[in-house]
N, C-alpha and C positions, 0 to 999 in steps of 0.2 A: 742828457735821455738816455736811458739806457736802450737794445739792441732788442729792447721785449718788445722795447713801446715804440717804434719805428715803427710808422705805418705804410709805408711799402714795405716790411716786411709780414705787417700783419694782411694787409691786402694779398701780397706772393701763397700764404699760407694758408687764406680763408681759401683762395682760387685753386688751389692743390689738393684742398679738402674737396672743396666741389666738384673734382676733376674724379678726384680716388671716390665717390660713393655714389659717378655718375658708373663710372667702371662697373664697380660690384656689382648696381641694380643690373645693369647687362649685363650681366654678368651670369645675375642667379635667374634672370630673366631665360635667358640661351639655354641652360643648365637645365629648367623648368622642362622647357620647350623641347628639349630634346627625351624628358621624362614622359612626355606627353607622346611624343610620336612611338614611344620604342613601345609604348600600351596599346598604340592602337592594334586591334586583331586584323590580320594582312590574308582573306580568304584564300588566296592563290596559293599560301605554303600552308598543305596538309597534310597529320604523316601518316604514312604509310606502314602498314605492314603491325600494329598496333597487338600481339597474341602472342605477348611475355613483357613478361620486365627483367632490368638490368640487375644482378648479382658477380659487383668483380669482373669481370672479362667474359666468362658467358653468358649466354642468353637463357634464362627456363624459359621451359613452353611452359603454359598455363593450361593449355587443351589436355584434353586425353586420351590415351588412343585406346583403341577397339577393344582392347584386352582389361584395362582398365579400370573403362566404363566397366564390365563385362564384373570383374568383381565385386565392384561395385554398388554395381543391382543386384547380388545374388547376396552378399552381406548385410544388404538396408532389405532385403526379403523377410516378408512376418510368418513364420512358420506357423498354419494353418493347420 
């Protein structure tokens, strides 16, 4: 009888395969749960100060200064 067909060897291999499949399934399930928990929105952590956006290391302000507002309104005025 060859080693391949040995009953004890086949049984051990089968048990090993089942164990490996079970571990892979648990690992996948654990990863999925972690992903779900990560996607949940936590209401306590709110962003503060969203008055600009990051470019490199400098923060650019999106609000216009009063001088810039005056210039913009003057430029948009239609001559009557």
